[in-house]
C-alpha positions in Angstrom: 40.9 -2.5 -85.4 38.5 0.1 -83.9 41.3 2.9 -84.8 41.5 1.6 -88.3 37.7 1.9 -88.7 37.8 5.3 -87.2 40.4 6.5 -89.6 38.6 5.1 -92.4 35.3 7.0 -91.4 37.4 10.1 -91.0 38.8 9.9 -94.6 35.3 9.2 -96.0 33.4 11.7 -94.2 35.4 14.7 -93.7 39.2 15.3 -93.5 38.8 17.9 -90.9 36.7 15.5 -88.6 38.3 14.2 -85.3 38.2 11.1 -83.4 36.0 12.8 -80.8 33.3 13.4 -83.5 33.4 9.7 -84.5 33.2 8.6 -81.0 30.2 10.9 -80.4 28.4 9.6 -83.4 25.9 6.7 -83.5 28.4 4.3 -85.1 29.1 1.4 -82.8 31.8 -1.2 -83.9 32.1 -4.4 -82.0 35.7 -6.0 -82.2 35.8 -9.7 -82.9 39.0 -11.7 -82.5 39.6 -14.8 -84.6 42.6 -17.0 -85.6 44.8 -15.6 -88.3 44.6 -17.6 -91.4 47.6 -19.0 -93.4 46.9 -16.8 -96.2 47.0 -13.5 -94.3 50.0 -11.4 -94.7 52.6 -11.1 -92.1 52.2 -8.6 -89.3 54.0 -5.3 -89.8 55.7 -5.9 -86.4 56.9 -9.3 -87.4 58.4 -8.5 -90.9 62.0 -9.3 -90.9 62.0 -11.0 -87.5 63.8 -14.3 -87.0 63.1 -16.4 -83.9 66.1 -17.4 -81.9 66.4 -21.0 -80.9 66.1 -21.6 -77.2 69.6 -22.0 -75.8 70.6 -25.5 -74.4 73.6 -26.4 -72.3 75.9 -28.6 -74.7 77.3 -30.5 -71.5 73.8 -31.2 -70.3 72.6 -32.3 -73.5 75.3 -34.7 -74.2 75.1 -36.1 -70.6 71.3 -36.8 -70.9 71.6 -38.2 -74.4 74.0 -40.8 -73.3 72.7 -41.6 -69.8 69.0 -41.8 -70.4 69.7 -44.7 -72.9 72.0 -46.3 -70.4 69.3 -46.0 -67.7 66.6 -47.5 -69.7 68.8 -50.4 -70.8 69.8 -51.2 -67.3 66.3 -51.1 -65.8 65.0 -53.4 -68.6 67.9 -55.8 -68.0 67.1 -55.9 -64.3 63.4 -56.5 -65.0 64.1 -59.5 -67.2 66.6 -60.9 -64.8 64.1 -60.7 -61.9 61.4 -62.2 -64.0 63.7 -65.2 -64.9 65.0 -65.9 -61.3 61.6 -65.2 -59.6 58.9 -66.2 -62.0 56.3 -66.5 -59.1 57.3 -63.5 -57.2 54.6 -61.3 -58.5 52.0 -64.1 -57.6 53.4 -64.6 -54.1 53.4 -60.9 -53.7 49.7 -60.9 -54.7 48.9 -63.7 -52.4 50.5 -62.0 -49.5 48.7 -58.8 -50.3 45.4 -60.7 -50.6 46.0 -62.4 -47.3 46.6 -59.1 -45.4 43.6 -57.7 -47.2 41.6 -60.5 -46.2 42.7 -60.0 -42.4 41.9 -56.4 -42.7 38.5 -57.1 -44.2 37.8 -59.8 -41.5 38.5 -57.0 -38.9 36.4 -54.6 -40.8 33.5 -57.2 -41.1 33.4 -57.6 -37.3 33.4 -53.9 -36.6 30.8 -53.6 -39.4 28.6 -56.2 -37.7 28.9 -54.3 -34.4 27.8 -51.1 -36.2 24.9 -53.0 -37.9 23.7 -54.3 -34.7 23.9 -50.9 -33.0 22.2 -49.5 -36.1 19.3 -52.0 -35.8 18.9 -51.2 -32.1 18.7 -47.4 -32.8 16.2 -48.1 -35.7 14.1 -50.1 -33.4 13.9 -47.5 -30.7 13.3 -44.9 -33.4 10.4 -47.1 -34.7 9.0 -47.3 -31.3 9.1 -43.6 -30.8 7.7 -42.9 -34.1 4.8 -45.4 -33.7 4.0 -43.9 -30.3 4.0 -40.4 -31.8 1.8 -41.4 -34.7 -0.6 -43.1 -32.3 -0.8 -39.9 -30.2 -1.4 -37.9 -33.4 -4.1 -40.1 -34.6 -5.9 -40.1 -31.2 -5.8 -36.3 -31.4 -7.0 -36.2 -34.9 -9.9 -38.6 -34.0 -10.8 -36.4 -31.0 -10.8 -33.1 -33.2 -13.1 -35.1 -35.7 -15.5 -36.0 -33.0 -15.6 -32.5 -31.7 -16.2 -31.2 -35.4 -19.0 -33.8 -35.7 -20.5 -33.0 -32.4 -20.4 -29.3 -33.2 -22.0 -29.8 -36.7 -24.7 -31.9 -35.1 -25.3 -29.1 -32.5 -25.6 -26.4 -35.2 -27.9 -28.8 -37.3 -30.2 -29.2 -34.3 -30.3 -25.5 -33.7 -31.0 -24.6 -37.2 -33.8 -27.3 -37.4 -35.3 -25.9 -34.0 -35.2 -22.3 -35.6 -36.9 -23.7 -38.8 -39.5 -25.4 -36.6 -40.1 -22.2 -34.7 -40.4 -20.3 -37.9 -43.0 -22.8 -39.4 -45.1 -22.6 -36.2 -45.1 -18.7 -36.3 -46.0 -18.9 -40.0 -48.8 -21.5 -39.2 -50.1 -19.1 -36.5 -50.0 -16.2 -38.8 -51.7 -18.1 -41.6 -54.9 -18.1 -39.6 -55.3 -14.4 -40.5 -54.3 -14.7 -44.1 -56.9 -13.9 -46.8 -58.1 -17.1 -48.6 -61.1 -17.8 -51.0 -63.4 -18.8 -48.0 -62.9 -15.7 -45.8 -62.3 -13.1 -48.7 -65.9 -11.6 -48.4 -65.5 -11.4 -44.6 -62.1 -9.7 -44.7 -63.4 -7.2 -47.3 -66.4 -6.2 -45.0 -64.0 -6.0 -42.1 -61.7 -3.7 -43.9 -64.6 -1.4 -45.0 -65.8 -1.2 -41.4 -62.4 -0.6 -39.9 -60.7 1.9 -42.2 -57.1 2.6 -41.5 -55.2 5.9 -42.1 -51.7 5.5 -43.5 -51.0 9.3 -43.3 -49.0 11.3 -40.8 -47.7 14.7 -40.1 -44.2 16.0 -39.0 -44.0 19.4 -37.4 -41.2 21.9 -37.6 -39.4 20.4 -34.6 -39.5 16.9 -36.3 -42.1 15.5 -34.1 -44.4 12.8 -35.8 -48.2 13.4 -35.4 -50.3 10.4 -36.0 -54.2 10.5 -36.6 -56.6 8.5 -34.3 -57.3 5.9 -37.0 -53.8 5.3 -38.1 -52.4 2.0 -39.1 -48.9 2.6 -37.8 -49.7 1.0 -34.5 -46.0 0.0 -33.8 -44.9 3.6 -34.4 -47.6 4.9 -32.1 -46.4 2.5 -29.4 -42.9 3.6 -29.8 -43.9 7.3 -29.7 -45.9 6.8 -26.5 -43.0 4.9 -24.8 -40.7 7.8 -25.6 -43.2 10.5 -24.2 -43.6 8.4 -21.1 -39.9 8.1 -20.6 -39.5 11.9 -20.9 -42.2 12.5 -18.4 -40.7 10.0 -15.9 -37.2 11.6 -16.2 
């Protein structure tokens, strides 16, 4: 089918075109197979063809045609004869089969009961082991929970102690806070004790503080560094 489409395209486009040009083009054709309709014409390869019948051996055909009918008639007669002479044969056979089946089932029941008892014992052992394991796991979980609770209580107590210490320090520092009652006194104290917040840095990076500096902590640190240098 694809070849026919290519030939048709060649005829429509250009008589000098080739199959390679069609293959290189962007035309894509998908081949779809379907059943041949009754109205479709006969295929060119099947025109004038007459199918030959499958060869059959004449002797085999006659033999089977005769003996198959004879075989069916004989078997049917034997079945009717057996049913008339032994009407309860099929029932007796069923009874024998049922008896044998019951015996087999009885033996199977005994073995099954043994297996059931063994299974119950194994289940009981497994249950005891499982209960012991679960009890151990629960005990470990309880211990872990107690440890977590104790640790949380310790952390809470530590935090409360830190908060209490912070409150004490703030209460101690609040004695020097400026309030409406001591505002005039603090103003007079600040006027009498002036503080200088300026400082100098020389070319070597040394910090020089004035005498009335307010950077008391920085002065103490500088003094400690100088003492360490002198002692070394």
